[in-house]
C-alpha positions in Angstrom: 97.9 85.4 124.2 95.6 82.6 123.1 96.5 81.5 119.7 93.5 80.0 118.0 95.1 77.7 115.5 94.1 74.5 117.2 90.3 75.1 116.7 88.6 72.6 114.4 87.9 74.2 111.0 84.4 74.4 109.7 83.2 73.2 106.3 80.7 76.0 106.0 81.1 78.4 103.2 80.0 82.1 103.2 76.8 82.6 101.2 76.3 85.6 99.0 72.8 86.6 97.8 73.0 89.2 95.0 70.6 92.2 95.2 67.4 92.2 93.1 67.6 93.8 89.7 67.8 97.5 90.0 68.3 97.4 93.8 71.1 99.6 95.2 73.5 97.7 97.6 75.4 99.7 100.2 79.0 98.8 100.8 81.3 99.7 103.7 83.4 102.0 101.6 84.0 103.2 98.0 86.6 100.6 97.6 84.6 97.6 98.9 83.5 95.0 96.4 80.6 92.5 96.2 81.7 88.9 96.4 80.1 85.8 94.9 83.4 83.9 95.3 83.7 81.4 98.1 87.1 80.2 99.4 87.9 76.4 99.2 87.3 74.3 102.2 90.4 73.9 104.5 92.5 70.9 104.9 93.7 70.1 108.4 97.5 69.8 108.7 99.1 68.4 111.9 101.7 70.7 113.5 105.2 70.0 112.5 108.6 71.1 113.7 109.8 72.7 110.4 108.4 74.1 107.2 108.4 71.7 104.2 109.2 72.9 100.7 106.2 75.2 100.0 104.7 76.6 96.8 105.1 80.2 95.9 102.7 82.6 94.1 103.4 83.1 90.4 105.9 85.8 89.6 104.2 86.7 86.3 102.7 90.2 86.5 104.8 91.0 89.5 108.3 91.4 88.1 110.3 93.4 85.6 112.0 92.1 82.4 115.8 92.2 82.6 115.7 94.0 79.2 114.0 97.0 80.7 116.9 97.3 83.2 119.3 96.8 80.3 117.8 99.8 78.5 118.0 101.9 81.7 121.6 100.8 82.0 122.4 102.4 78.6 120.6 105.6 79.5 122.5 105.7 82.8 125.9 105.5 81.0 124.8 108.5 78.9 123.7 110.4 82.0 127.0 109.8 83.7 128.9 111.1 80.6 126.7 114.2 80.6 127.3 115.0 84.2 131.0 114.5 84.0 131.2 116.6 80.8 128.9 119.4 82.2 129.9 119.5 85.8 133.1 117.6 86.3 133.7 114.3 87.9 134.6 115.7 91.4 131.6 118.0 91.7 129.3 115.4 90.4 130.7 112.8 92.8 130.3 115.0 95.8 126.7 115.9 94.6 125.9 112.2 94.3 127.0 111.4 97.8 125.1 114.3 99.4 122.0 113.5 97.2 121.9 110.1 98.9 120.6 111.8 102.1 117.3 113.0 100.8 116.9 109.8 98.8 117.3 107.8 102.0 114.7 110.1 103.8 112.2 109.5 101.0 112.9 105.8 100.9 112.3 105.5 104.6 109.0 107.3 104.3 107.9 105.0 101.5 109.0 102.0 103.4 106.7 102.9 106.3 103.8 103.4 103.9 104.5 100.1 102.2 104.9 98.0 105.3 101.3 96.6 105.3 101.6 94.8 102.0 105.2 95.3 100.6 105.6 95.7 96.8 108.0 93.3 95.0 111.6 94.3 95.3 112.2 94.3 91.5 109.3 96.7 91.0 110.6 99.0 93.7 114.1 99.0 92.1 112.6 99.7 88.6 110.4 102.6 90.0 113.5 104.3 91.6 115.6 103.6 88.4 112.9 105.0 86.1 112.7 108.3 88.1 116.5 108.6 88.5 117.4 107.6 84.9 114.6 107.5 82.3 112.6 110.4 83.6 115.6 112.6 83.9 116.8 111.5 80.4 113.4 112.4 78.9 113.3 115.8 80.7 116.8 116.7 79.5 116.1 115.7 75.9 112.8 117.6 75.8 114.3 120.6 77.5 117.2 120.6 74.9 114.7 120.3 72.0 112.6 123.2 73.3 115.7 125.4 73.8 117.0 124.7 70.3 113.6 125.2 68.8 112.9 128.6 70.5 116.5 129.7 70.6 116.3 131.1 74.1 115.4 130.0 77.6 113.1 132.0 79.8 114.0 130.9 83.4 110.6 131.8 84.9 108.6 130.1 82.2 110.9 127.0 82.4 110.6 126.8 86.2 106.9 127.4 86.7 105.3 126.0 83.5 107.7 123.9 81.4 109.4 121.9 84.2 106.2 120.8 85.9 104.6 119.7 82.7 107.6 117.8 81.2 108.9 116.3 84.5 105.5 115.0 85.6 104.7 113.5 82.2 108.1 111.7 82.2 107.5 110.4 85.7 103.9 109.5 85.0 104.9 107.4 82.0 106.9 105.3 84.5 103.9 104.7 86.7 101.8 103.5 83.8 104.6 101.2 82.6 104.7 99.6 86.1 100.9 99.2 85.9 101.2 97.5 82.5 104.0 95.1 83.5 103.0 94.5 87.1 99.3 94.6 87.3 99.2 91.8 89.9 101.4 94.0 92.1 99.4 97.2 91.5 96.4 96.5 93.8 95.1 99.9 94.7 95.7 103.6 95.6 98.4 102.8 98.2 100.4 100.9 95.6 100.1 103.8 93.2 101.3 106.3 95.9 104.2 104.0 96.7 105.4 103.7 93.1 104.8 107.4 92.4 106.7 108.4 95.4 109.6 106.1 94.5 109.8 107.5 91.0 109.6 111.0 92.3 112.3 110.3 94.9 114.6 108.8 92.2 114.0 111.8 90.0 114.8 114.2 92.8 118.0 112.2 93.6 119.5 112.8 90.1 118.2 116.3 90.0 119.8 117.0 93.4 123.2 115.8 92.1 123.1 118.5 89.5 121.9 121.3 91.9 124.4 120.3 94.6 127.3 120.2 92.0 126.4 123.6 90.5 126.2 125.1 94.0 129.6 123.7 94.9 131.1 125.1 91.7 129.5 128.5 91.9 129.6 129.2 95.6 131.7 126.7 97.4 130.7 125.0 100.6 128.5 127.8 101.9 126.2 127.8 98.9 126.2 124.0 98.8 125.1 123.9 102.5 122.2 126.3 101.8 121.1 124.3 98.8 121.3 121.0 100.7 119.1 122.5 103.6 116.6 123.8 101.1 116.3 120.7 98.9 117.6 117.9 101.1 116.1 118.7 104.4 113.2 121.2 104.0 111.6 119.6 100.9 112.9 116.0 100.3 109.4 114.7 99.6 108.5 117.4 97.1 108.8 115.3 93.9 107.5 112.2 95.7 104.4 114.1 96.7 103.8 115.5 93.3 104.1 112.2 91.4 102.2 110.2 94.0 99.0 112.1 92.9 99.3 110.5 89.5 100.0 107.1 91.1 97.0 107.5 93.5 94.6 108.1 90.5 95.9 105.1 88.6 95.8 102.9 91.7 92.2 104.0 92.4 91.2 102.9 88.9 93.2 99.6 89.2 91.4 98.8 92.4 88.1 99.0 90.5 89.3 96.6 87.8 89.5 99.4 85.2 90.9 98.7 81.7 94.2 100.0 80.5 92.6 102.9 78.8 90.5 103.7 81.8 93.6 103.6 84.1 95.4 105.9 81.6 92.5 108.3 81.5 92.2 108.5 85.3 95.9 108.9 85.5 95.7 111.9 83.4 93.4 113.6 86.0 96.0 112.8 88.6 98.8 114.0 86.3 97.1 117.4 86.0 97.0 117.7 89.8 100.7 116.7 89.9 101.5 119.5 87.4 99.5 122.1 89.3 101.1 121.2 92.6 104.5 121.1 91.1 104.0 124.5 89.4 102.7 126.0 92.6 105.6 124.7 94.6 108.2 126.2 92.1 106.2 129.4 91.8 106.4 130.0 95.5 110.1 130.1 95.2 110.1 132.5 92.2 107.3 135.0 93.0 107.1 135.1 96.7 108.9 134.6 100.0 109.7 130.9 99.9 109.9 130.5 103.7 106.6 132.3 104.3 104.8 130.2 101.7 106.6 127.1 103.0 105.3 127.6 106.6 101.8 128.8 105.7 101.0 126.6 102.7 103.4 123.9 101.9 103.8 122.4 105.4 100.0 122.2 105.9 99.8 120.7 102.4 102.3 118.0 103.4 100.5 117.3 106.7 97.3 116.8 104.7 99.1 114.4 102.4 100.3 112.4 105.4 96.7 112.3 106.9 95.4 111.1 103.5 97.9 108.3 103.5 97.0 107.2 107.0 93.3 107.1 106.0 94.2 104.9 103.0 96.3 102.6 105.1 93.3 102.1 107.4 91.2 101.3 104.4 93.7 98.7 103.3 93.7 97.2 106.8 89.9 97.1 106.8 89.9 95.3 103.4 92.5 92.8 104.6 90.4 92.1 107.7 87.2 91.7 105.6 88.8 89.3 103.1 90.5 87.2 105.7 87.2 87.1 107.6 85.7 85.3 104.6 88.4 82.7 104.9 87.7 82.5 108.6 84.0 81.8 107.7 85.2 78.9 105.5 87.3 77.5 108.4 90.8 78.5 107.3 91.5 80.9 110.2 89.8 81.5 113.5 88.4 85.0 114.3 91.2 85.6 116.8 93.8 84.8 114.0 92.1 87.3 111.7 92.4 90.0 114.4 96.0 89.1 114.9 96.8 89.1 111.2 94.8 92.1 110.0 95.2 94.7 112.6 98.4 96.7 113.6 97.8 96.0 117.3 97.1 92.3 116.6 100.4 92.0 114.6 102.3 93.5 117.5 100.8 91.1 120.0 101.4 88.2 117.6 105.0 89.1 117.2 105.5 89.4 121.0 103.8 86.1 121.5 106.0 84.4 118.8 109.2 85.7 120.6 108.2 83.7 123.7 108.0 80.4 121.8 110.8 77.9 121.8 113.6 79.1 119.5 112.0 82.6 119.1 109.6 82.1 116.2 109.1 85.7 115.1 110.4 84.9 111.7 107.6 82.3 111.3 105.1 84.9 112.5 106.4 87.5 110.0 105.9 84.9 107.3 102.5 84.0 108.5 101.4 87.7 108.5 103.0 88.3 105.1 101.3 85.3 103.4 97.9 86.2 105.0 98.1 89.7 103.8 99.1 88.6 100.3 96.2 86.1 100.4 93.7 88.9 101.2 95.1 90.9 98.2 94.7 87.8 96.0 91.1 87.3 97.0 90.4 91.0 96.3 91.7 90.5 92.8 89.7 87.3 92.4 86.5 89.2 93.4 87.1 91.8 90.8 88.0 89.2 88.2 91.2 91.0 87.1 93.8 88.2 87.9 93.7 85.0 85.9 96.3 83.5 88.2 94.4 84.3 91.4 93.2 80.6 92.0 96.7 79.3 91.7 98.1 82.0 94.1 95.3 81.3 96.5 96.1 77.6 96.7 99.8 78.4 97.2 99.2 80.9 99.9 96.7 78.8 101.8 99.2 75.9 101.8 101.9 78.2 103.1 99.7 79.7 105.7 98.6 76.3 107.0 102.2 75.0 107.1 103.4 78.1 108.9 100.7 77.9 111.5 101.6 74.2 112.1 105.3 75.2 112.5 104.3 78.0 115.0 102.3 75.6 117.1 104.8 72.7 117.0 106.3 71.7 120.4 
């Protein structure tokens, strides 16, 4: 592979001519944005043997307050007490261990989706914790209040109508909170899907503890096995898929630099879709042959969901390549580097090439790819004008990318 880092940078900057008043301008996709923003001119850095101390992007707007985790901790203590009181410590413990299996399946799926531009670890932890703790707590309290107010509990009504509405609202609140506290990590629809799926997966984890424990108490190992196959193996992504619709809607609005109220309103549209899908899913188990509906409708629906995510991932890759191409026009990267950094095939070739260098420099290549992808996202936020810290992050990431390239090319 020819690594183009040694080419002399150009001082030319991309020019942008806005369309005449009233003239429609065509963009490559619905998510594309016009740009009147030019990257700064590059600074040539001689290759060096090791990375110096490098600046890092600002954490503000990409992290979670310790107080929020503290509040969730208090709710967790209450939930543990409830499960031990209602189901017993042994059954709850067994249910918890088994519930880790579908949670791991969901987490692996989300990890694959999120590999292109990974979300901050604290935001990921908060999303799972909100679903597993806060959303469950809200659902239990509302369910108890409705039961006490009405004086009875209609199982069909609760399963097909009440549960989808209350549970999706509780989970959707978590997505909106993540948008409010982490707007600089909430870049678009893929991010919304990731956070929605994590919250849904966390919710299903705690819910599965209850289902598995009840099955063990009522029917022993046979019933527990049947419940595990139904919930843990056949439909581990159910809650993740429902709530990701709400996240997708919020993420789409966030990509377009919508205000908080606009993101909330768009999220309500996704929330309605999540409720309908959730109610349809539950209703198929109550009113019809679950396995027949599972094969004929739910499996194709899940396949469609996967195909939609693949299409969104390609759009994210296209935007990354477009944004980095603008830096290449300013001299920060060569066109070959943009191809390597912004395409799946190019990244594979780059990693293979880095493994052949002295000392196996794949770690440096991973850092180079990570910083370049983050740089493209920062530029996208700068273009939309929704990130006051974009200029600072841009300088930090350009410095990091330049230093990492120098370390990769060092003899």
